[in-house]
C-alpha positions in Angstrom: 15.4 40.2 -10.4 18.0 37.5 -10.3 18.5 35.7 -13.6 18.3 31.9 -13.9 21.4 30.2 -15.2 21.2 27.9 -18.2 21.8 24.9 -15.9 19.0 26.3 -13.7 16.7 26.2 -16.7 17.8 22.6 -17.3 16.9 21.5 -13.8 13.5 23.1 -14.3 13.1 21.1 -17.5 13.9 17.9 -15.7 11.4 18.6 -13.0 8.8 19.3 -15.7 9.6 15.9 -17.2 9.1 14.4 -13.7 5.6 15.9 -13.6 4.8 14.6 -17.1 5.9 11.1 -16.0 3.9 11.3 -12.8 0.8 12.2 -14.7 1.3 9.2 -17.0 1.7 7.0 -14.0 -1.5 8.4 -12.4 -3.4 7.6 -15.6 -2.2 4.0 -15.5 -3.1 3.7 -11.8 -6.6 5.1 -12.6 -7.3 2.0 -14.7 -6.4 -0.2 -11.7 -7.8 1.9 -8.8 -10.9 4.0 -8.3 -9.2 7.4 -7.7 -12.5 9.4 -7.7 -10.6 12.7 -7.5 -8.8 12.1 -10.8 -10.6 12.8 -14.1 -8.9 10.6 -16.7 -9.7 12.9 -19.7 -8.7 16.1 -18.0 -5.4 14.4 -16.8 -4.7 13.3 -20.4 -5.1 16.9 -21.7 -2.8 18.2 -18.9 -0.3 15.4 -19.6 0.0 16.0 -23.3 -0.1 19.9 -23.2 2.5 20.1 -20.4 4.7 17.5 -22.1 4.8 19.5 -25.3 5.2 23.0 -23.8 6.8 22.5 -20.4 9.3 19.7 -21.3 10.0 19.4 -25.1 9.5 22.9 -26.3 11.2 24.3 -23.2 14.4 22.2 -23.8 14.4 22.9 -27.5 14.0 26.7 -27.0 16.7 26.6 -24.3 19.1 24.7 -26.5 18.5 26.8 -29.6 18.9 30.0 -27.6 22.2 28.8 -26.3 23.4 28.1 -29.8 22.2 31.3 -31.5 23.5 33.5 -28.7 26.8 31.6 -28.7 26.7 30.8 -25.0 27.7 27.7 -23.2 25.6 25.6 -20.8 27.7 26.8 -17.9 26.8 30.4 -18.5 23.7 32.5 -18.7 21.3 33.5 -21.5 20.6 37.1 -22.5 17.8 38.6 -20.5 15.3 38.5 -23.4 15.5 34.7 -23.6 15.2 34.3 -19.8 12.0 36.4 -19.9 10.6 34.4 -22.8 11.4 31.0 -21.1 9.8 32.3 -17.9 6.6 33.3 -19.9 6.6 29.9 -21.6 6.7 28.3 -18.1 3.9 30.5 -16.9 1.7 29.4 -19.8 2.8 25.7 -19.3 1.9 25.6 -15.6 -1.3 27.5 -16.3 -2.3 24.8 -18.8 -1.2 22.1 -16.4 -3.4 23.3 -13.5 -6.4 24.5 -15.6 -6.6 21.3 -17.7 -6.4 19.2 -14.6 -9.3 21.1 -13.0 -11.7 21.8 -15.9 -10.3 20.3 -19.1 -11.0 22.3 -22.3 -12.6 25.5 -21.0 -12.0 29.3 -21.0 -9.0 29.4 -18.7 -7.1 26.5 -20.3 -7.8 27.8 -23.8 -6.5 31.2 -22.7 -3.2 29.8 -21.6 -3.0 27.7 -24.7 -3.5 30.8 -26.8 -0.9 32.7 -24.9 1.6 29.9 -25.4 1.2 30.3 -29.2 2.7 33.8 -28.9 5.9 32.3 -27.6 6.9 30.5 -30.8 6.4 33.7 -32.9 8.5 35.8 -30.5 11.2 33.1 -30.2 11.5 32.9 -34.0 12.0 36.7 -34.2 14.7 36.6 -31.5 16.6 33.7 -33.2 16.5 35.4 -36.6 17.9 38.6 -35.0 20.7 36.9 -33.0 22.0 34.2 -35.4 25.3 35.1 -37.0 25.8 35.4 -40.8 28.1 32.4 -40.6 25.6 30.4 -38.5 22.8 31.0 -41.1 24.9 29.1 -43.7 25.3 26.0 -41.5 23.2 22.9 -42.1 22.4 22.7 -38.4 20.7 26.1 -38.4 18.8 25.3 -41.6 17.2 22.5 -39.6 16.6 24.8 -36.7 15.1 27.5 -38.9 12.7 25.0 -40.5 11.8 23.7 -37.0 10.9 27.2 -35.9 8.7 27.7 -39.1 6.9 24.4 -38.6 6.3 25.3 -35.0 4.5 28.5 -36.2 2.6 26.5 -38.9 1.3 24.1 -36.3 -0.6 26.9 -34.7 -2.9 27.0 -37.7 -4.3 23.7 -36.5 -5.1 25.2 -33.1 -6.9 28.2 -34.8 -8.8 25.8 -37.1 -9.9 23.7 -34.2 -11.2 26.7 -32.3 -13.1 27.9 -35.4 -14.5 24.4 -35.9 -15.7 24.1 -32.3 -17.3 27.5 -32.5 -19.0 27.2 -35.9 -19.3 23.4 -36.6 -19.3 21.6 -33.3 -20.7 18.5 -34.9 -18.1 18.2 -37.6 -15.9 15.4 -36.1 -13.9 14.9 -39.2 -12.7 18.5 -39.5 -12.1 18.6 -35.7 -9.8 15.5 -35.9 -8.1 16.9 -39.0 -7.3 20.1 -37.1 -5.9 18.2 -34.1 -3.7 16.0 -36.4 -2.5 19.0 -38.3 -1.2 20.5 -35.0 0.3 17.2 -33.9 2.0 16.5 -37.3 3.8 19.8 -37.4 4.8 19.5 -33.8 6.0 15.8 -34.0 7.4 15.8 -37.5 8.2 19.5 -37.8 9.2 21.4 -34.7 10.4 18.4 -32.6 12.1 16.3 -35.4 13.8 19.2 -37.2 14.8 20.7 -33.8 16.7 17.6 -32.6 18.2 17.1 -36.1 19.5 20.6 -35.9 21.0 20.1 -32.5 22.6 16.8 -33.6 24.1 18.4 -36.7 25.5 21.2 -34.6 27.2 18.6 -32.3 28.6 16.9 -35.4 29.8 20.3 -36.6 31.7 20.9 -33.3 33.2 17.5 -33.6 34.4 18.3 -37.1 32.4 15.4 -38.6 30.9 16.3 -42.0 28.1 14.2 -43.6 27.8 14.0 -47.4 24.6 15.3 -48.9 23.5 16.8 -45.6 22.0 19.8 -47.3 20.2 17.7 -49.9 18.8 15.5 -47.1 17.6 18.6 -45.3 15.8 19.9 -48.4 14.1 16.6 -49.0 13.0 16.4 -45.4 11.7 19.9 -45.5 9.8 19.6 -48.8 8.2 16.3 -47.9 7.1 17.5 -44.4 4.1 19.4 -45.7 2.5 16.8 -48.0 3.2 13.9 -45.5 0.6 15.5 -43.3 -1.8 13.5 -45.4 -0.5 10.4 -43.7 -2.0 11.7 -40.4 -5.5 11.8 -42.0 -5.0 8.8 -44.3 -8.2 7.3 -42.8 -10.2 9.9 -44.7 -11.6 9.3 -48.2 -8.9 10.6 -50.6 -8.6 10.8 -54.4 -6.2 8.1 -55.7 -3.6 10.8 -56.6 -3.4 12.0 -53.0 -2.8 8.4 -51.9 0.0 8.1 -54.4 1.5 11.4 -53.1 1.3 10.1 -49.5 3.1 6.9 -50.3 5.7 8.7 -52.4 6.5 11.2 -49.6 6.7 8.5 -47.0 9.1 6.5 -49.2 11.2 9.6 -49.7 11.5 10.3 -46.0 12.4 6.6 -45.3 15.1 6.6 -48.0 16.6 9.9 -46.9 16.7 8.9 -43.2 18.2 5.5 -44.2 21.0 7.3 -46.1 21.5 9.6 -43.0 21.9 6.6 -40.8 24.3 4.9 -43.3 26.4 8.1 -43.3 26.6 8.0 -39.5 27.5 4.3 -39.5 30.5 5.0 -41.8 31.7 7.6 -39.3 30.8 5.6 -36.1 34.4 5.6 -34.9 34.8 9.3 -35.0 31.3 9.8 -33.5 32.0 7.3 -30.7 35.2 9.1 -29.8 33.3 12.1 -28.6 30.8 10.1 -26.5 30.8 8.1 -23.3 29.9 4.4 -23.6 26.5 5.0 -22.1 25.7 7.8 -24.6 26.8 5.6 -27.4 24.3 3.0 -26.4 21.5 5.5 -25.8 22.0 7.3 -29.1 22.0 3.9 -30.8 18.7 3.3 -29.2 17.4 6.6 -30.5 18.6 5.7 -34.0 16.9 2.3 -33.8 13.6 3.9 -32.6 13.9 6.4 -35.4 14.3 3.7 -38.1 11.3 1.9 -36.6 9.3 5.1 -36.7 10.1 5.8 -40.4 9.4 2.2 -41.2 5.9 2.3 -39.5 5.3 5.7 -41.2 6.0 4.2 -44.6 3.8 1.1 -43.9 0.9 3.2 -42.7 0.9 5.2 -46.0 -1.0 2.2 -47.4 -4.7 2.9 -46.7 -5.5 -0.6 -45.5 -2.8 -0.5 -42.9 -3.7 3.1 -42.0 -7.3 2.0 -41.1 -5.9 -0.9 -39.1 -3.5 1.3 -37.2 -5.9 4.0 -36.4 -8.5 1.5 -35.2 -6.3 0.0 -32.4 -5.7 2.4 -29.5 -2.7 0.6 -28.1 -1.0 0.8 -31.5 -1.6 4.5 -31.7 -0.4 5.1 -28.1 2.7 2.9 -28.7 3.6 5.0 -31.8 3.1 8.3 -30.1 5.2 7.2 -27.1 7.9 5.8 -29.5 8.3 9.2 -31.0 7.9 11.3 -27.8 9.8 9.1 -25.4 12.1 6.8 -27.5 13.2 9.5 -29.9 12.6 13.1 -28.8 12.8 12.9 -25.0 15.7 10.4 -25.0 17.7 12.5 -27.5 17.1 15.7 -25.5 18.3 14.0 -22.3 21.4 12.8 -24.3 21.9 16.3 -25.7 21.9 17.8 -22.2 24.3 15.1 -20.9 26.7 15.6 -23.9 26.8 19.3 -23.3 27.4 18.8 -19.6 24.1 20.6 -18.7 23.6 17.5 -16.6 26.3 16.1 -14.4 28.2 13.5 -16.3 28.3 11.1 -13.4 27.6 7.4 -13.0 24.4 8.2 -11.1 23.1 10.3 -13.9 24.0 7.7 -16.5 22.3 5.0 -14.3 19.1 7.1 -14.2 19.2 7.4 -18.0 19.6 3.7 -18.3 16.5 3.1 -16.0 14.6 5.7 -18.1 15.5 3.8 -21.3 14.4 0.5 -19.7 11.0 2.0 -18.8 10.6 3.1 -22.5 11.4 -0.4 -23.7 9.0 -2.1 -21.3 6.3 0.4 -22.1 6.6 -0.2 -25.9 6.7 -3.9 -25.4 3.6 -4.1 -23.3 1.7 -1.8 -25.6 2.7 -4.0 -28.5 1.5 -7.1 -26.7 -1.8 -5.3 -25.9 -2.2 -4.3 -29.5 -1.6 -7.9 -30.8 -4.0 -9.3 -28.2 -6.7 -6.8 -29.4 -6.1 -7.7 -33.0 -6.5 -11.4 -32.3 -9.4 -10.9 -29.8 -7.4 -12.6 -27.1 -7.4 -11.3 -23.5 -4.0 -11.3 -21.8 -4.3 -10.6 -18.1 -2.0 -8.3 -16.2 -1.3 -5.8 -19.1 -2.7 -2.9 -17.1 -0.5 -3.8 -14.2 2.5 -4.2 -16.4 2.0 -0.8 -18.1 1.7 0.8 -14.6 5.0 -0.8 -13.6 6.6 0.5 -16.9 5.3 4.0 -16.0 6.8 3.6 -12.5 10.2 2.7 -14.0 10.1 5.8 -16.1 9.4 7.9 -13.0 12.1 6.2 -11.1 14.7 6.9 -13.8 13.8 10.6 -13.8 13.9 10.7 -9.9 17.5 9.3 -10.0 18.6 11.9 -12.5 16.9 14.6 -10.5 18.5 13.4 -7.2 21.9 13.7 -8.8 21.4 17.1 -10.6 19.1 19.0 -8.2 19.4 17.9 -4.6 23.2 18.2 -4.4 23.0 21.6 -5.9 20.4 22.7 -3.3 22.6 21.3 -0.5 25.6 23.1 -1.8 23.7 26.4 -2.1 22.4 26.0 1.5 25.9 25.4 2.8 27.3 28.4 1.0 24.5 30.6 2.4 24.7 29.5 6.0 28.0 30.6 7.6 28.9 28.8 10.8 30.5 31.0 13.5 32.4 29.6 16.5 30.5 29.7 19.8 31.2 32.6 22.2 33.2 32.0 25.2 31.3 32.2 28.4 34.1 33.4 30.7 
């Protein structure tokens, strides 16, 4: 069987992101058009599961595998990683199709359960392949923690299955299980994963940050208790509320010190980046500061009840993290490592994608404010659909530059033209 190159896996990841964006656009259009063939709830489940597994986890595993196996993005991964990525894609597409057709049912739950095996196998492979010197680096400490948090998040899935089987009417426990999974995915696997990738890039650029190990330890220690922030709407003892506020403050202060350290070395960092990547990574940093600021504010119970009560606010926060921080950084990471073509067209597609994120967040914010003030603002559904279309357009531009020319080139190499025979 022919092995897929690392750049081949990158193109598959981009196509998966395109599917995720198209599903988001379909859900926005469903609000405006009948679309009787589309079940909104089923599409939402397919959208979220495929985004987690087929896009973010796929790119994180691909990137980590490249680092621990000491390969480059122009080469190929060891066969064991190729097989695991292929199995992850099999589970991802299985969830995509089954959730679209039947929502949460036997087949979709089976694929979800199979996908859980991937994180445990991947952890074992990474621990086996990482060098002794690599284990000592701060970047791998972040990666190692990310892998552990990914496995911990599976407990939320198991608890949800147990709750639905034994206590189907226990809504509080069911929500707590879902938020447990989401917390250790968003704030564990995803956040620590991109922090590890960024620290590894800094390491290659010979840029050292003071107190990086202390920052890692504080982030790792506070990641577990800050789960309480996800269920802050529940009735807690006063001591747990104090713990929640304290851990949120710790993470905000630690991330602020991380940003300050980067700012002091902005010239050295900028020297290794193109102008577009400087702007995009700045946008990621701003989105991250906003995220930690909102996280700290929501540690107060009154604000937490307010935030969880407004659906546009919740959706805006989730998209801020998934699109504005995680997805945008991963696209930058692929571009910085030349897994994507570093051309003007690719950069233009990324700019369009960033514009879609900004419009999406702005319109969701307006929608949230209007809900708070009981004021109806017409055209918000149409505006959000346009923002989703801009996101899709940005990805299409990147795809067109990184997939279509490759396909044409491969075709031209395959087809050999022979001169016509003489008839005389």
